[in-house]
LOLOLUM-701273 format. One record per residue (C-alpha): residue number from 1; x, y, z. Coordinates in steps of 0.5 Angstrom, whole numbers, padded with zeros to 4 digits. Layout:
N
     n    east   north      up
   NUM       X       Y       Z
...
***
This chain:
575
     n    east   north      up
     1    0010    0105   -0022
     2    0008    0100   -0017
     3    0004    0096   -0022
     4    0010    0096   -0026
     5    0015    0094   -0021
     6    0010    0088   -0019
     7    0010    0086   -0026
     8    0018    0086   -0026
     9    0018    0082   -0020
    10    0013    0077   -0022
    11    0016    0076   -0029
    12    0023    0075   -0026
    13    0020    0070   -0021
    14    0017    0066   -0027
    15    0024    0066   -0031
    16    0028    0064   -0025
    17    0024    0059   -0021
    18    0027    0052   -0024
    19    0022    0047   -0027
    20    0021    0041   -0022
    21    0023    0036   -0027
    22    0030    0035   -0029
    23    0034    0033   -0035
    24    0037    0027   -0034
    25    0041    0022   -0037
    26    0042    0015   -0035
    27    0048    0011   -0037
    28    0050    0004   -0038
    29    0043    0001   -0035
    30    0040   -0006   -0036
    31    0033   -0004   -0038
    32    0028   -0010   -0037
    33    0022   -0010   -0042
    34    0016   -0012   -0038
    35    0013   -0015   -0044
    36    0018   -0019   -0047
    37    0022   -0021   -0041
    38    0028   -0019   -0045
    39    0034   -0015   -0042
    40    0036   -0009   -0046
    41    0043   -0009   -0043
    42    0048   -0003   -0043
    43    0043    0002   -0045
    44    0042    0010   -0045
    45    0036    0014   -0043
    46    0035    0021   -0044
    47    0029    0024   -0040
    48    0026    0031   -0041
    49    0020    0035   -0039
    50    0018    0029   -0035
    51    0018    0024   -0041
    52    0023    0019   -0044
    53    0026    0023   -0050
    54    0031    0018   -0052
    55    0033    0011   -0051
    56    0040    0009   -0055
    57    0045    0004   -0055
    58    0050    0010   -0056
    59    0052    0015   -0051
    60    0048    0021   -0050
    61    0051    0028   -0050
    62    0049    0031   -0044
    63    0044    0037   -0044
    64    0045    0044   -0041
    65    0044    0043   -0033
    66    0043    0035   -0034
    67    0044    0030   -0028
    68    0048    0024   -0030
    69    0046    0017   -0027
    70    0051    0012   -0027
    71    0047    0005   -0028
    72    0052    0000   -0029
    73    0050   -0007   -0027
    74    0044   -0004   -0025
    75    0037   -0005   -0027
    76    0031   -0001   -0029
    77    0023   -0002   -0029
    78    0017    0002   -0030
    79    0014    0005   -0024
    80    0010    0000   -0020
    81    0002    0000   -0020
    82   -0002   -0002   -0014
    83   -0009   -0002   -0017
    84   -0013   -0003   -0011
    85   -0012    0001   -0005
    86   -0017    0005    0000
    87   -0015    0012    0003
    88   -0021    0012    0008
    89   -0018    0006    0011
    90   -0011    0006    0015
    91   -0010   -0001    0015
    92   -0010   -0001    0023
    93   -0014   -0005    0028
    94   -0019    0001    0029
    95   -0020    0002    0021
    96   -0027   -0002    0020
    97   -0031   -0002    0026
    98   -0036   -0006    0021
    99   -0031   -0012    0022
   100   -0029   -0011    0029
   101   -0032   -0005    0033
   102   -0027   -0002    0038
   103   -0030    0005    0038
   104   -0030    0005    0045
   105   -0023    0005    0045
   106   -0022    0009    0039
   107   -0028    0013    0036
   108   -0029    0012    0029
   109   -0029    0020    0028
   110   -0022    0020    0031
   111   -0020    0014    0026
   112   -0022    0018    0020
   113   -0018    0024    0022
   114   -0012    0019    0023
   115   -0013    0017    0016
   116   -0013    0024    0013
   117   -0007    0026    0017
   118   -0002    0020    0015
   119   -0004    0021    0007
   120    0002    0025    0005
   121    0007    0020    0010
   122    0003    0014    0006
   123    0005    0018   -0001
   124    0012    0018    0001
   125    0012    0011    0003
   126    0009    0008   -0003
   127    0015    0012   -0007
   128    0020    0009   -0003
   129    0018    0002   -0005
   130    0018    0004   -0012
   131    0010    0004   -0013
   132    0009    0011   -0017
   133    0002    0010   -0019
   134   -0004    0008   -0014
   135   -0012    0007   -0015
   136   -0017    0008   -0010
   137   -0022    0003   -0011
   138   -0028    0006   -0007
   139   -0028    0012   -0002
   140   -0032    0018    0000
   141   -0032    0024   -0004
   142   -0026    0027    0000
   143   -0022    0022   -0005
   144   -0023    0028   -0010
   145   -0020    0033   -0006
   146   -0014    0028   -0005
   147   -0013    0027   -0012
   148   -0014    0034   -0014
   149   -0011    0038   -0008
   150   -0007    0034   -0003
   151   -0003    0030   -0008
   152   -0002    0036   -0013
   153    0001    0040   -0007
   154    0005    0034   -0004
   155    0010    0029   -0007
   156    0006    0023   -0009
   157    0005    0018   -0013
   158    0000    0018   -0019
   159   -0007    0018   -0016
   160   -0013    0015   -0019
   161   -0020    0015   -0015
   162   -0027    0014   -0015
   163   -0032    0016   -0010
   164   -0037    0012   -0006
   165   -0038    0005   -0008
   166   -0045    0003   -0011
   167   -0047   -0003   -0006
   168   -0053   -0008   -0005
   169   -0052   -0006    0002
   170   -0049   -0001    0007
   171   -0045   -0003    0014
   172   -0048    0000    0020
   173   -0042    0003    0022
   174   -0042    0008    0015
   175   -0049    0009    0015
   176   -0049    0016    0020
   177   -0043    0019    0016
   178   -0044    0025    0012
   179   -0039    0023    0007
   180   -0040    0015    0007
   181   -0035    0011    0003
   182   -0041    0006    0001
   183   -0048    0008   -0001
   184   -0053    0003   -0001
   185   -0057    0003   -0008
   186   -0064    0000   -0008
   187   -0066    0002   -0014
   188   -0064    0005   -0021
   189   -0066    0012   -0020
   190   -0062    0012   -0014
   191   -0056    0009   -0018
   192   -0057    0015   -0023
   193   -0057    0020   -0018
   194   -0051    0018   -0014
   195   -0047    0017   -0021
   196   -0049    0024   -0023
   197   -0047    0027   -0017
   198   -0040    0023   -0017
   199   -0040    0025   -0025
   200   -0039    0033   -0023
   201   -0032    0031   -0019
   202   -0030    0027   -0025
   203   -0028    0020   -0023
   204   -0023    0016   -0026
   205   -0027    0010   -0026
   206   -0033    0007   -0022
   207   -0034    0001   -0017
   208   -0039   -0003   -0015
   209   -0039   -0007   -0009
   210   -0043   -0013   -0011
   211   -0045   -0017   -0005
   212   -0049   -0023   -0005
   213   -0052   -0028    0000
   214   -0058   -0033    0001
   215   -0062   -0027    0003
   216   -0060   -0023   -0002
   217   -0058   -0027   -0008
   218   -0054   -0024   -0014
   219   -0059   -0024   -0019
   220   -0063   -0019   -0015
   221   -0058   -0014   -0016
   222   -0056   -0015   -0023
   223   -0061   -0010   -0026
   224   -0057   -0004   -0022
   225   -0051   -0007   -0024
   226   -0052   -0007   -0031
   227   -0055    0000   -0031
   228   -0049    0003   -0027
   229   -0045   -0001   -0032
   230   -0049    0003   -0038
   231   -0048    0009   -0035
   232   -0040    0008   -0034
   233   -0039    0006   -0041
   234   -0043    0012   -0044
   235   -0039    0017   -0040
   236   -0032    0013   -0043
   237   -0030    0010   -0036
   238   -0028    0003   -0033
   239   -0033   -0001   -0029
   240   -0029   -0004   -0023
   241   -0033   -0010   -0019
   242   -0032   -0013   -0012
   243   -0035   -0020   -0013
   244   -0032   -0026   -0010
   245   -0036   -0032   -0011
   246   -0036   -0035   -0018
   247   -0043   -0034   -0020
   248   -0043   -0027   -0018
   249   -0037   -0025   -0022
   250   -0040   -0028   -0028
   251   -0046   -0024   -0027
   252   -0041   -0018   -0026
   253   -0038   -0019   -0033
   254   -0044   -0020   -0036
   255   -0047   -0014   -0034
   256   -0041   -0010   -0036
   257   -0035   -0010   -0031
   258   -0028   -0008   -0034
   259   -0024   -0010   -0028
   260   -0026   -0015   -0022
   261   -0022   -0013   -0016
   262   -0022   -0019   -0012
   263   -0020   -0027   -0013
   264   -0026   -0032   -0014
   265   -0025   -0035   -0007
   266   -0031   -0040   -0006
   267   -0030   -0045   -0011
   268   -0025   -0047   -0017
   269   -0027   -0043   -0024
   270   -0029   -0046   -0030
   271   -0028   -0045   -0037
   272   -0034   -0041   -0038
   273   -0031   -0036   -0033
   274   -0025   -0036   -0037
   275   -0028   -0035   -0044
   276   -0032   -0029   -0041
   277   -0026   -0026   -0038
   278   -0022   -0026   -0045
   279   -0028   -0025   -0049
   280   -0030   -0018   -0045
   281   -0022   -0017   -0044
   282   -0023   -0016   -0037
   283   -0018   -0015   -0032
   284   -0017   -0019   -0026
   285   -0014   -0017   -0019
   286   -0013   -0023   -0015
   287   -0012   -0019   -0008
   288   -0010   -0025   -0005
   289   -0007   -0023    0002
   290   -0013   -0018    0005
   291   -0018   -0023    0007
   292   -0012   -0027    0011
   293   -0010   -0021    0014
   294   -0016   -0019    0017
   295   -0016   -0026    0021
   296   -0008   -0025    0023
   297   -0010   -0018    0026
   298   -0016   -0020    0030
   299   -0012   -0026    0033
   300   -0006   -0021    0034
   301   -0002   -0026    0029
   302    0001   -0022    0024
   303    0007   -0024    0020
   304    0011   -0018    0022
   305    0014   -0018    0015
   306    0021   -0014    0014
   307    0017   -0009    0010
   308    0012   -0008    0015
   309    0017   -0007    0021
   310    0021   -0003    0016
   311    0017    0001    0012
   312    0010    0001    0015
   313    0007    0007    0018
   314    0009    0005    0026
   315    0003    0008    0029
   316   -0001    0004    0024
   317    0003   -0002    0026
   318    0003   -0001    0033
   319   -0005   -0002    0034
   320   -0004   -0010    0032
   321   -0001   -0011    0039
   322   -0007   -0007    0042
   323   -0011   -0013    0043
   324   -0006   -0017    0047
   325   -0008   -0012    0053
   326   -0015   -0014    0053
   327   -0018   -0021    0056
   328   -0024   -0024    0052
   329   -0029   -0021    0056
   330   -0026   -0014    0054
   331   -0026   -0015    0047
   332   -0032   -0016    0042
   333   -0035   -0023    0042
   334   -0034   -0024    0035
   335   -0026   -0024    0037
   336   -0027   -0028    0043
   337   -0030   -0033    0039
   338   -0025   -0033    0034
   339   -0019   -0034    0039
   340   -0023   -0040    0042
   341   -0023   -0043    0035
   342   -0017   -0041    0032
   343   -0015   -0047    0029
   344   -0022   -0048    0025
   345   -0022   -0041    0023
   346   -0015   -0041    0020
   347   -0016   -0048    0017
   348   -0022   -0044    0013
   349   -0018   -0038    0011
   350   -0012   -0043    0008
   351   -0018   -0047    0004
   352   -0020   -0040    0001
   353   -0013   -0038    0000
   354   -0011   -0045   -0004
   355   -0017   -0044   -0008
   356   -0015   -0037   -0010
   357   -0008   -0039   -0012
   358   -0010   -0045   -0016
   359   -0015   -0040   -0020
   360   -0010   -0035   -0021
   361   -0005   -0040   -0024
   362   -0011   -0042   -0029
   363   -0013   -0035   -0030
   364   -0006   -0033   -0032
   365   -0004   -0039   -0036
   366   -0010   -0037   -0040
   367   -0008   -0031   -0042
   368   -0012   -0026   -0038
   369   -0010   -0019   -0036
   370   -0007   -0020   -0029
   371   -0006   -0014   -0025
   372   -0003   -0013   -0018
   373   -0007   -0010   -0012
   374   -0007   -0010   -0005
   375   -0013   -0007   -0002
   376   -0009   -0003    0002
   377   -0012    0000    0008
   378   -0016   -0006    0010
   379   -0014   -0009    0017
   380   -0007   -0012    0017
   381   -0006   -0010    0010
   382   -0002   -0003    0011
   383   -0001    0002    0006
   384    0006    0001    0001
   385    0009   -0004    0006
   386    0004   -0010    0004
   387    0006   -0009   -0004
   388    0011   -0014   -0003
   389    0007   -0019    0001
   390    0002   -0019   -0004
   391    0007   -0021   -0010
   392    0010   -0026   -0005
   393    0003   -0029   -0005
   394    0002   -0029   -0012
   395    0009   -0032   -0013
   396    0006   -0038   -0009
   397    0001   -0039   -0014
   398    0006   -0042   -0019
   399    0006   -0036   -0024
   400    0013   -0033   -0026
   401    0017   -0027   -0024
   402    0015   -0024   -0031
   403    0008   -0025   -0030
   404    0008   -0022   -0023
   405    0013   -0016   -0026
   406    0008   -0015   -0032
   407    0002   -0015   -0027
   408    0005   -0010   -0023
   409    0007   -0005   -0029
   410    0004   -0006   -0036
   411   -0002   -0010   -0034
   412   -0004   -0006   -0029
   413   -0004    0000   -0034
   414   -0007   -0003   -0039
   415   -0013   -0005   -0035
   416   -0014    0002   -0033
   417   -0013    0005   -0040
   418   -0007    0008   -0038
   419   -0002    0004   -0042
   420   -0001    0010   -0047
   421    0003    0014   -0042
   422    0005    0009   -0036
   423    0007    0001   -0035
   424    0013    0001   -0040
   425    0020    0004   -0041
   426    0019    0007   -0048
   427    0020    0014   -0052
   428    0014    0019   -0050
   429    0012    0016   -0044
   430    0012    0019   -0037
   431    0019    0018   -0034
   432    0016    0014   -0028
   433    0022    0009   -0027
   434    0025    0005   -0021
   435    0033    0003   -0021
   436    0034   -0003   -0018
   437    0041   -0006   -0015
   438    0039   -0013   -0017
   439    0035   -0017   -0023
   440    0027   -0018   -0021
   441    0027   -0023   -0026
   442    0032   -0028   -0023
   443    0028   -0027   -0016
   444    0022   -0023   -0015
   445    0024   -0020   -0008
   446    0029   -0016   -0012
   447    0024   -0011   -0013
   448    0026   -0009   -0006
   449    0033   -0007   -0008
   450    0031    0000   -0010
   451    0037    0004   -0011
   452    0033    0010   -0014
   453    0026    0013   -0016
   454    0024    0017   -0022
   455    0018    0020   -0021
   456    0015    0025   -0027
   457    0022    0026   -0029
   458    0025    0028   -0022
   459    0030    0024   -0018
   460    0028    0022   -0011
   461    0033    0020   -0007
   462    0030    0014   -0003
   463    0034    0016    0004
   464    0030    0023    0004
   465    0023    0020    0002
   466    0021    0017    0009
   467    0022    0023    0014
   468    0020    0020    0021
   469    0018    0024    0027
   470    0022    0022    0034
   471    0015    0019    0036
   472    0015    0014    0029
   473    0022    0012    0030
   474    0021    0010    0037
   475    0015    0006    0036
   476    0018    0003    0030
   477    0023    0001    0035
   478    0018   -0002    0040
   479    0014   -0006    0034
   480    0021   -0009    0032
   481    0022   -0011    0040
   482    0015   -0014    0040
   483    0016   -0018    0034
   484    0023   -0020    0036
   485    0026   -0018    0030
   486    0033   -0016    0031
   487    0035   -0013    0024
   488    0029   -0008    0024
   489    0030   -0007    0032
   490    0038   -0005    0031
   491    0037   -0001    0025
   492    0033    0004    0029
   493    0040    0005    0033
   494    0046    0010    0031
   495    0053    0006    0031
   496    0055    0009    0037
   497    0049    0008    0041
   498    0050    0009    0049
   499    0045    0006    0054
   500    0045    0008    0061
   501    0041    0006    0067
   502    0039    0013    0071
   503    0043    0017    0072
   504    0050    0015    0069
   505    0051    0008    0069
   506    0053    0006    0062
   507    0051   -0001    0061
   508    0051   -0002    0053
   509    0056    0002    0049
   510    0056    0001    0041
   511    0051   -0002    0036
   512    0055   -0009    0036
   513    0054   -0009    0044
   514    0047   -0008    0044
   515    0046   -0013    0038
   516    0049   -0018    0042
   517    0045   -0017    0048
   518    0038   -0017    0045
   519    0040   -0022    0040
   520    0040   -0027    0047
   521    0034   -0024    0049
   522    0030   -0025    0043
   523    0032   -0032    0042
   524    0031   -0034    0049
   525    0024   -0030    0051
   526    0019   -0032    0046
   527    0013   -0028    0049
   528    0017   -0022    0050
   529    0012   -0016    0050
   530    0013   -0008    0051
   531    0006   -0004    0052
   532    0007    0003    0052
   533    0003    0006    0058
   534    0004    0013    0057
   535    0009    0017    0052
   536    0011    0024    0052
   537    0015    0028    0046
   538    0020    0034    0047
   539    0023    0036    0041
   540    0028    0030    0040
   541    0027    0026    0046
   542    0021    0021    0047
   543    0020    0019    0054
   544    0016    0012    0055
   545    0013    0009    0061
   546    0014    0002    0059
   547    0010   -0005    0062
   548    0015   -0010    0059
   549    0013   -0018    0060
   550    0019   -0023    0060
   551    0017   -0030    0060
   552    0012   -0030    0066
   553    0015   -0024    0070
   554    0013   -0016    0069
   555    0017   -0010    0069
   556    0016   -0003    0069
   557    0021    0002    0067
   558    0021    0009    0064
   559    0025    0010    0058
   560    0028    0016    0056
   561    0030    0016    0048
   562    0034    0021    0045
   563    0034    0022    0037
   564    0040    0025    0033
   565    0040    0025    0025
   566    0034    0020    0025
   567    0037    0014    0029
   568    0037    0013    0037
   569    0043    0016    0040
   570    0042    0015    0047
   571    0037    0011    0052
   572    0037    0012    0059
   573    0033    0007    0063
   574    0029    0009    0070
   575    0028    0003    0074
***
């Protein structure tokens, strides 16, 4: 009797529990055909069982329990794809101890855990910006847990991963890790062993870190690259290769690379390279901003792009001001040297960028498949918020808005063998869609005008996607303060914000008054900087001990912030 009762309860639960996917009709929407560049005006789209079921010029009769979306004067594109990210890296200044060793400040084990802690937060930030698919191009075996468990049990983009990189060398910082993101493969047998070990976890693709130098020329590692390519294709997978030098990139293609994950940056490309790309149907991912961002991070001279100040994880972005606290004697010698030779370093980076931009223009004009990828997670290239910055860099090469939109959707899907289900708005494809307020073909920055995201047939309200903690909100406010970005700063406050000197002396009342006061401060104090000495979080209150620089003067203050409905509603300064 008890067993029967349990079965009845379970059956009732199964029958009455709603499917997460919704039936949706989008009316009078302008569909952007990312292959032709044409706009199909005033269309009707029906979504059922996570897929696009109807595209029509005529009004569609709503199904039962259908959500109807008014798309008039709006534009819809396929969900965008970031075809190059790394989950094991956070994007902050501590995330690559092989590049800058700050483990005496933040132990690498703590940084690895931080990368795991912010995974689901990063998922939501990607979705908020209309990025519905992400490819992790190399990380530890933990990547498979991210794909198979964490992503499936949380709201997330589509996640595709490989495991550790097959590499010609391994940075010392990774050599003692039990689960390393990069394996130093020195022989054919070692390559086979790692491949077979990885195959058990069913990787979505394979990646080689093809690093060449005078002491280790690319020809020496070619047999291993060729062997890994054979294993990859034998198992119906695609091979991605990191190769930034023209000679190495040519060898990678000859060995069997399907995807080059970086630009050639050492010299301008030649016709032979173009022919190799086209003949072998290789996808080229430019990743234009990542190298330059390392330098900007080292020199604490990031652009403070609006996307970073608004959508980057605030605790990640905070780290880039940390180096300002240390003298040249307190930081790694490499960084001190860079500080002393900034002009030469910046000139070298700019020269490399110029080569990459010219190469991208040439390759795009030649009809090679280009895909957008950020290499997010590396120092200075923060998850999700870096995507528009990569697109802006692509635009500087002179390629069209349509070229960029293709690279961010159908080209990326095609390059990774996913074009049958992703990348365009067609009947039968997965309903991963982004509704925009403005037309990205007119201005590519209009991909920022996200009005709504539909993921696997589920409508995601963008205002509900990023749910920051009180500490994250306050840190976002501090980041904007240090950047002297008035809009990003003032957006952290409620309209009726009240600011006091302790105990009850009202000094600012309302957002407009706060905006007026800080506008003058930001304009007149170029080296404004707030260092958080200590922080305490008590429910909706955050108490910061702040050490603030105003020009040549310093001030110490306690700031008590109160948060209500996701914004700062009250501040009390104890001076």
